[in-house]
C-alpha positions as CSV (number, residue, x, y, z in Angstrom):
1,M,93.3,28.2,-37.3
2,Q,91.3,31.5,-37.3
3,R,89.1,30.1,-34.4
4,V,92.2,29.0,-32.5
5,G,93.8,32.4,-33.0
6,K,90.7,34.2,-31.7
7,R,90.6,32.0,-28.6
8,I,94.3,32.7,-27.9
9,A,93.7,36.4,-28.3
10,C,90.6,36.4,-26.0
11,G,92.6,34.4,-23.4
12,L,95.5,36.9,-23.5
13,V,92.9,39.8,-23.1
14,L,91.4,38.1,-20.1
15,I,94.7,37.4,-18.4
16,L,95.8,41.0,-18.8
17,A,92.4,42.3,-17.5
18,L,92.7,40.0,-14.5
19,S,96.3,41.0,-13.8
20,G,95.3,44.7,-14.0
21,C,92.5,44.1,-11.5
22,D,94.8,42.3,-9.1
23,S,97.4,45.1,-9.2
24,K,97.2,47.5,-6.3
25,T,98.7,50.9,-5.5
26,P,102.0,50.3,-3.6
27,L,101.8,50.7,0.1
28,T,103.5,53.7,1.7
29,V,106.0,52.6,4.2
30,V,105.6,54.4,7.5
31,K,107.8,54.3,10.5
32,A,106.0,54.1,13.8
33,V,107.0,56.7,16.5
34,A,105.8,55.7,19.9
35,A,105.3,58.2,22.8
36,G,108.3,58.7,24.9
37,V,110.7,56.8,22.6
38,P,113.8,59.0,21.7
39,S,114.6,59.7,18.0
40,L,117.8,58.2,16.7
41,A,118.7,61.4,14.7
42,P,116.9,64.3,16.4
43,F,117.4,68.0,15.7
44,F,117.4,68.7,19.4
45,D,118.9,66.4,22.2
46,E,115.9,64.9,23.8
47,A,117.7,64.6,27.1
48,G,117.3,68.4,27.3
49,G,113.7,68.2,28.2
50,L,112.4,70.2,25.4
51,G,109.0,68.4,25.5
52,R,107.0,65.8,27.4
53,D,104.7,63.2,25.9
54,A,101.7,61.8,27.7
55,Q,100.1,58.4,28.0
56,V,96.9,58.8,25.9
57,R,94.9,56.0,24.3
58,S,94.1,56.8,20.7
59,Q,90.5,57.8,20.1
60,A,88.6,55.8,17.5
61,V,88.1,57.4,14.1
62,H,86.9,56.1,10.7
63,G,90.2,56.9,9.2
64,G,90.9,59.4,6.6
65,L,91.4,63.1,6.9
66,R,90.6,65.9,9.4
67,Q,90.9,69.6,9.1
68,G,93.0,71.5,11.6
69,D,90.0,73.4,13.0
70,T,88.1,70.3,13.9
71,P,86.8,70.6,17.5
72,G,88.5,68.2,19.9
73,L,91.1,67.1,17.4
74,Y,93.8,67.8,19.9
75,G,94.3,67.4,23.7
76,G,95.8,69.3,26.5
77,S,96.2,69.1,30.2
78,K,96.5,71.3,33.3
79,Q,100.2,71.1,33.0
80,P,100.9,73.9,30.6
81,T,104.6,73.2,29.9
82,I,104.3,70.2,27.6
83,C,106.7,72.0,25.1
84,D,109.3,74.6,25.9
85,V,109.0,76.9,23.0
86,D,111.4,79.4,24.4
87,R,114.1,76.8,24.8
88,L,113.6,75.6,21.2
89,E,114.0,79.3,20.0
90,Q,117.2,79.7,22.0
91,F,118.6,76.5,20.5
92,L,117.7,77.4,16.9
93,T,119.0,81.0,17.2
94,D,122.3,80.0,18.8
95,P,125.1,80.6,16.2
96,A,126.6,77.2,17.3
97,N,123.5,75.5,15.7
98,D,123.4,77.6,12.6
99,R,123.5,74.7,10.3
100,K,120.7,72.9,12.0
101,A,118.7,76.1,12.0
102,R,119.0,76.5,8.2
103,A,118.0,72.9,7.6
104,W,115.0,73.3,10.0
105,A,113.8,76.5,8.4
106,R,114.1,75.1,4.9
107,V,111.7,72.3,5.8
108,L,109.1,74.7,7.0
109,K,109.6,77.0,4.0
110,I,110.6,80.0,6.1
111,S,113.9,81.9,6.2
112,Q,116.3,81.4,9.1
113,S,115.6,85.0,10.3
114,E,111.9,84.2,10.5
115,I,112.4,81.4,13.0
116,P,111.6,83.4,16.2
117,D,108.3,85.0,14.7
118,Y,107.2,81.6,13.3
119,L,107.7,79.9,16.7
120,E,105.7,82.6,18.5
121,R,102.7,81.7,16.3
122,L,102.9,77.9,17.2
123,T,100.7,76.2,19.9
124,P,101.6,73.2,22.0
125,V,99.0,70.4,22.0
126,L,98.8,66.6,22.6
127,L,97.8,64.2,19.9
128,R,94.5,62.4,20.6
129,H,94.7,60.2,17.5
130,D,97.5,58.1,15.9
131,T,98.5,60.7,13.3
132,L,100.3,60.4,10.0
133,V,102.9,63.1,9.2
134,K,106.0,63.8,7.1
135,N,108.7,63.7,9.7
136,H,112.3,64.8,9.5
137,D,115.5,63.5,11.0
138,Y,118.8,65.4,11.1
139,K,121.6,63.6,9.3
140,K,124.9,64.8,8.0
141,G,123.8,68.4,8.1
142,K,120.6,67.8,6.2
143,A,116.9,67.3,7.1
144,V,116.1,63.8,5.9
145,P,112.3,63.3,5.4
146,Y,110.4,60.2,6.0
147,D,106.7,59.2,6.6
148,S,105.9,58.5,10.2
149,L,102.9,57.5,12.4
150,L,103.0,59.5,15.7
151,Q,101.3,57.8,18.6
152,A,98.5,59.5,20.5
153,G,99.9,61.3,23.5
154,I,102.9,62.8,21.7
155,A,103.3,66.5,22.3
156,I,103.5,68.6,19.1
157,L,103.4,72.2,18.1
158,V,100.6,73.2,15.6
159,D,100.5,76.3,13.4
160,Q,97.7,78.8,13.0
161,Q,95.8,76.4,10.8
162,G,96.0,73.5,13.2
163,Q,98.7,71.7,11.1
164,P,101.4,69.7,13.0
165,A,104.6,71.7,12.7
166,V,107.1,70.4,15.2
167,K,107.5,67.3,17.4
168,C,108.3,68.8,20.8
169,S,110.6,66.3,22.4
170,C,113.2,66.4,19.6
171,G,112.4,69.6,17.7
172,N,112.0,67.7,14.4
173,P,110.0,69.7,11.9
174,L,106.7,68.1,10.5
175,R,104.9,68.5,7.3
176,P,101.6,67.1,6.1
177,F,101.4,63.4,5.1
178,A,100.8,63.3,1.4
179,G,99.9,59.7,0.9
180,D,96.8,57.6,1.0
181,T,96.0,57.0,4.7
182,S,94.4,53.6,3.8
183,R,97.4,52.3,1.9
184,I,100.2,52.3,4.5
185,S,102.6,49.6,5.8
186,V,103.7,50.7,9.4
187,E,107.1,49.5,10.6
188,F,107.6,49.1,14.3
189,E,111.3,49.2,15.0
190,D,114.1,51.0,16.9
191,G,112.3,50.6,20.2
192,N,109.0,51.8,18.8
193,E,107.0,48.7,19.7
194,K,103.4,48.3,18.6
195,W,101.4,50.2,21.2
196,Q,98.2,49.2,22.9
197,G,95.1,50.2,21.0
198,Y,96.9,50.6,17.7
199,E,94.6,49.9,14.8
200,R,95.8,50.6,11.2
201,S,92.3,51.4,10.2
202,Q,92.0,54.1,12.8
203,V,95.0,56.3,11.8
204,M,94.3,59.7,10.3
205,A,96.2,62.7,8.8
206,V,95.5,66.5,9.3
207,R,94.9,69.0,6.6
208,P,95.3,72.7,7.3
209,A,92.1,74.6,8.3
210,P,90.8,76.9,5.6
211,R,91.3,79.8,7.8
212,A,93.8,81.1,10.5
213,L,92.6,80.2,13.9
214,E,92.5,82.4,17.0
215,R,91.8,79.6,19.5
216,I,92.1,75.9,19.5
217,A,89.5,73.8,21.3
218,L,91.2,71.0,23.2
219,V,90.1,68.2,25.4
220,D,91.8,67.5,28.7
221,V,93.4,64.1,28.2
222,Q,93.1,63.3,32.0
223,E,89.6,64.8,32.4
224,P,87.7,64.3,29.1
225,E,84.7,66.3,30.4
226,R,86.8,69.4,30.7
227,G,87.5,71.3,27.5
228,I,90.3,73.8,27.1
229,N,90.2,77.0,25.1
230,R,93.9,77.8,24.2
231,P,94.6,81.0,22.2
232,V,96.9,80.4,19.3
233,G,100.5,81.2,20.0
234,T,100.2,80.6,23.8
235,T,101.5,77.7,25.8
236,G,98.8,77.3,28.4
237,E,99.1,80.3,30.6
238,D,96.0,81.9,29.0
239,D,93.9,78.7,28.9
240,S,90.2,78.9,30.0
241,A,88.0,75.8,30.7
242,F,84.6,74.8,29.4
243,E,82.4,71.7,29.7
244,T,82.4,69.2,26.9
245,R,79.2,67.6,28.3
246,K,77.1,70.6,27.4
247,R,74.8,69.8,24.4
248,R,75.1,71.8,21.3
249,A,72.4,72.2,18.6
250,V,73.2,71.1,15.1
251,P,72.8,74.3,13.0
252,R,70.7,74.5,9.8
253,L,73.2,73.7,7.0
254,A,71.2,72.5,4.0
255,G,71.7,74.9,1.1
256,R,75.1,76.2,2.3
257,T,78.3,75.2,0.6
258,F,80.5,72.5,2.1
259,G,83.1,75.0,3.2
260,Q,80.5,77.2,4.9
261,A,78.9,74.3,6.7
262,S,82.1,72.8,7.9
263,R,83.3,76.1,9.3
264,Q,79.9,76.7,11.0
265,L,79.9,73.3,12.6
266,A,83.6,74.0,14.0
267,D,82.3,77.3,15.5
268,S,79.5,75.4,17.1
269,G,81.8,72.9,18.7
270,L,80.8,70.1,16.4
271,A,83.0,68.1,14.0
272,A,82.7,67.5,10.3
273,G,85.1,64.5,9.8
274,Y,86.1,63.3,6.4
275,D,86.6,59.8,5.2
276,G,88.3,59.3,1.8
277,K,91.4,60.3,-0.2
278,R,90.3,64.0,-0.5
279,L,87.8,66.4,0.9
280,P,84.6,67.2,-0.9
281,P,85.0,70.5,-2.7
282,D,84.3,73.7,-0.7
283,G,81.7,74.8,-3.3
284,A,79.7,71.5,-3.1
285,R,76.2,72.2,-1.9
286,V,75.0,70.6,1.4
287,T,71.7,68.8,0.8
288,A,71.2,67.2,4.2
289,T,72.7,66.6,7.6
290,D,72.6,63.5,9.8
291,P,71.5,64.1,12.5
292,P,69.2,66.8,11.3
293,A,69.2,70.4,12.5
294,G,68.1,71.0,16.0
295,S,69.6,67.7,17.3
296,K,71.6,68.0,20.4
297,L,75.2,66.6,20.5
298,R,78.1,66.9,22.8
299,F,81.3,68.9,22.1
300,G,83.3,67.3,19.1
301,E,80.7,64.8,18.0
302,Y,80.3,64.3,14.3
303,V,77.6,65.5,11.8
304,T,77.3,63.9,8.4
305,L,77.2,66.4,5.5
306,S,75.6,65.1,2.3
307,V,76.6,67.1,-0.6
308,A,75.7,67.5,-4.2
309,G,77.6,69.2,-7.1
310,G,81.1,70.6,-7.1
311,G,82.6,67.4,-8.3
312,S,83.2,64.3,-6.2
313,G,85.4,64.4,-3.2
314,G,86.1,62.2,-0.2
315,T,83.2,60.9,1.6
316,P,81.9,63.2,4.3
317,A,81.9,63.0,8.0
318,G,80.4,60.5,10.3
319,T,77.7,60.9,12.9
320,S,77.6,60.6,16.6
321,G,74.5,58.4,16.6
322,G,75.0,55.9,13.7
323,A,75.3,55.6,10.0
324,S,73.6,57.7,7.5
325,D,72.0,55.3,5.1
326,G,71.4,56.7,1.6
327,T,71.5,60.3,2.4
328,P,70.7,62.2,-0.7
329,G,73.3,64.2,-2.7
330,G,76.5,62.3,-2.6
331,S,78.4,59.6,-0.9
332,T,78.4,59.7,2.9
333,V,80.3,57.0,4.7
334,P,80.1,58.2,8.3
335,P,82.9,57.4,10.7
336,T,82.2,55.7,13.9
337,P,81.3,57.7,17.0
338,P,84.4,59.4,18.3
339,G,86.0,56.9,20.6
340,S,84.9,53.7,22.2
341,S,85.5,54.7,25.7
342,G,83.5,57.1,27.8
343,S,86.1,59.8,27.4
344,S,86.2,59.7,23.7
345,S,82.5,60.4,23.3
346,T,83.1,63.9,24.6
347,S,85.2,65.1,21.8
348,P,86.7,64.2,18.5
349,P,88.2,66.8,16.3
350,S,88.0,70.8,16.8
351,S,90.2,73.7,16.4
352,S,88.5,76.9,15.3
353,G,88.4,77.2,19.1
354,P,85.6,76.8,21.4
355,G,83.2,79.6,21.6
356,G,79.6,80.3,22.3
357,S,77.8,77.0,21.7
358,P,74.4,77.6,20.1
359,S,71.5,77.7,22.5
360,A,68.9,75.1,22.5
361,P,66.8,75.1,19.3
362,T,63.1,75.9,19.5
363,S,62.3,72.4,18.4
364,G,65.5,70.5,19.2
365,T,65.2,66.8,19.2
366,S,67.5,64.0,19.6
367,S,69.2,62.6,16.5
368,G,67.0,59.6,16.4
369,S,63.8,61.5,16.5
370,S,64.5,64.6,14.5
371,P,62.7,65.1,11.2
372,P,64.5,64.5,7.9
373,S,67.2,67.1,7.2
374,S,65.4,68.2,4.0
375,S,62.7,69.8,6.3
376,E,64.8,70.3,9.3
377,P,63.9,72.9,11.9
378,P,66.1,75.8,12.4
379,S,68.7,75.7,15.1
380,S,68.5,78.3,17.6
381,S,71.3,80.6,16.7
382,P,74.1,79.1,14.8
383,P,77.2,81.3,15.2
384,S,77.3,82.7,11.6
385,S,73.7,82.6,10.6
386,A,71.5,85.6,10.3
387,A,67.9,86.3,11.3
388,A,66.7,84.7,8.0
389,D,67.6,81.3,9.6
390,T,65.0,81.6,12.3
391,D,62.1,82.5,10.1
392,T,59.8,79.8,8.8
393,P,59.0,81.0,5.3
394,S,56.3,78.3,4.8
395,S,54.2,80.0,7.4
396,R,54.6,83.5,6.1
397,P,53.0,85.2,3.1
398,P,55.0,85.9,0.0
399,S,56.9,89.1,-0.2
400,S,54.2,90.7,-2.3
401,A,50.7,90.9,-0.9
402,P,48.3,88.3,-2.4
403,P,45.6,89.4,-4.8
404,S,42.4,90.5,-3.2
405,T,40.0,87.6,-2.7
406,S,36.9,89.7,-1.8
407,S,33.9,89.1,-4.2
408,P,32.6,92.0,-6.2
409,P,29.7,94.0,-4.8
410,P,26.3,92.8,-5.6
411,P,24.6,94.2,-8.7
412,S,22.7,97.4,-8.1
413,P,18.9,97.1,-7.8
414,P,16.7,97.6,-10.9
415,P,16.0,101.2,-11.6
416,P,12.7,102.7,-10.5
417,P,9.9,103.2,-13.0
418,P,10.9,106.8,-13.9
419,P,14.0,106.5,-16.0
420,D,17.1,107.6,-14.2
421,P,20.6,107.8,-15.4
422,P,22.4,104.5,-15.1
423,P,24.4,104.3,-11.8
424,S,28.0,104.5,-12.0
425,S,29.7,101.1,-12.2
426,P,31.1,100.0,-8.9
427,P,34.8,100.4,-8.4
428,Q,36.8,97.5,-9.8
429,V,38.7,95.5,-7.3
430,T,42.1,94.5,-8.5
431,S,45.3,93.1,-7.1
432,S,47.7,95.4,-9.1
433,S,48.3,97.6,-6.1
434,S,49.6,94.7,-4.1
435,T,52.8,94.6,-6.1
436,S,53.7,98.0,-4.7
437,E,54.0,96.7,-1.2
438,P,57.7,96.7,-0.1
439,V,59.2,93.3,0.7
440,T,60.0,93.2,4.3
441,S,63.3,91.9,5.6
442,S,61.7,89.6,8.1
443,A,60.5,87.2,5.4
444,P,62.5,86.4,2.3
445,P,60.7,85.9,-0.9
446,P,59.8,82.2,-1.5
447,S,62.2,82.0,-4.5
448,S,65.3,83.4,-2.8
449,G,67.5,80.4,-2.4
450,P,67.2,77.7,0.1
451,V,65.3,78.4,3.2
452,T,67.7,76.5,5.4
453,S,70.2,79.4,5.9
454,E,71.6,82.3,4.2
455,P,74.9,82.0,2.3
456,A,78.0,82.8,4.4
457,S,79.1,85.9,2.6
458,S,81.4,87.2,5.3
459,Q,84.7,85.8,6.5
460,P,84.3,83.0,9.0
461,V,84.2,84.1,12.6
462,T,87.4,82.6,13.9
463,S,87.4,84.6,17.1
464,T,84.3,82.7,18.3
465,P,85.6,79.6,20.0
466,A,83.9,76.3,19.5
467,G,82.9,75.2,22.7
468,G,82.6,78.0,25.3
469,E,79.8,79.8,27.0
470,S,79.4,76.7,29.2
471,A,80.4,76.8,32.8
472,G,83.8,78.4,33.2
473,A,84.2,79.4,29.6
474,T,86.0,82.6,28.8
475,T,85.6,84.1,25.3
């Protein structure tokens, strides 16, 4: 009986274990919102022409999360009025719409009186990816939240951190999607039929950039080789163009923190995408990049950051030239290249604005032929790195002069027959004086931290746009 009892107990344990393994996190139900399809319960009557969506095929991503300053994350066009911000402000400040204005402001966590100032800081863009958001309908005097998937091509307003804030055509307020991007169930209904190019594995969500932006680097959805610098808070009248074809050197990032590296990539016009439930910690140390420093990439292409320390986060970004196999220092599951069509290769994510793209590195190579990142050559002049980045410490002497290597003088000849006083001993050669030589600023001491780049101690340079200085750029 004891043996039978043990067998029954073991069987129950096995059944419970198997049932636990089979259980999965419930899927988040998400409503599809196709471009050009009116909302059933909008804040603003869509017949009023508040915003205009475009026909844009979603660019391929490896799922997961993107930060709002990722170069090429959003698109634009030569038609500046994709969203009539002034008209939205007039609607929300009209006393006849007071109840809607209160509900609208509550969603965005601002007061009703702050609506005009808030709208002035928003920037109209076009989605280039199928994007998950927390949407809001207006029903019975209240804002009713629901998770939705916005199709690429939908016009939205983004805030100063690149976060979707308003759907232009209906004025509905938007907040970040809080669920797991890989655990969703998309419902296509109410006229929102499954669109061409939809892939559930290719959806993404946006997280606010860690800094306030001054410019957003867009890609022209009709001419992907044309980039658009759009100052934050403008609607297109102050746009300037740049070429997305111009190659940018991958900066030296090993030794920097993850936060510093991702910001420097954005300022260079390159993307650090993220694949996973959450981003790696900002304090995690970058151990390698793929492709390595000095490699030349087009605007918005991805660089994989391998990190170590700071806890486990989501898997870092993908590369433009292929997977990073076994990169040291942490999990790195790179996303696929940005887009499968010719247009998509010019730009996935960006939004710290385009700015001076780094000049060609002294030993810039392609991603396939560059040396490993652990010994990667310095990039020419990454936007926020200092002169220490361009030195090659291995070819310089240490900060203190080395000990003298000269041999002591030969012994004095034997004394002549007449006894003379013994000659004075030759001066002793020592290396003690070498320690008094000052350490020059041109070559850091060998033990002073990683040689790849100095830590970014200052605030990120948000005024330097990510893609500019190419033909036609205006900074």
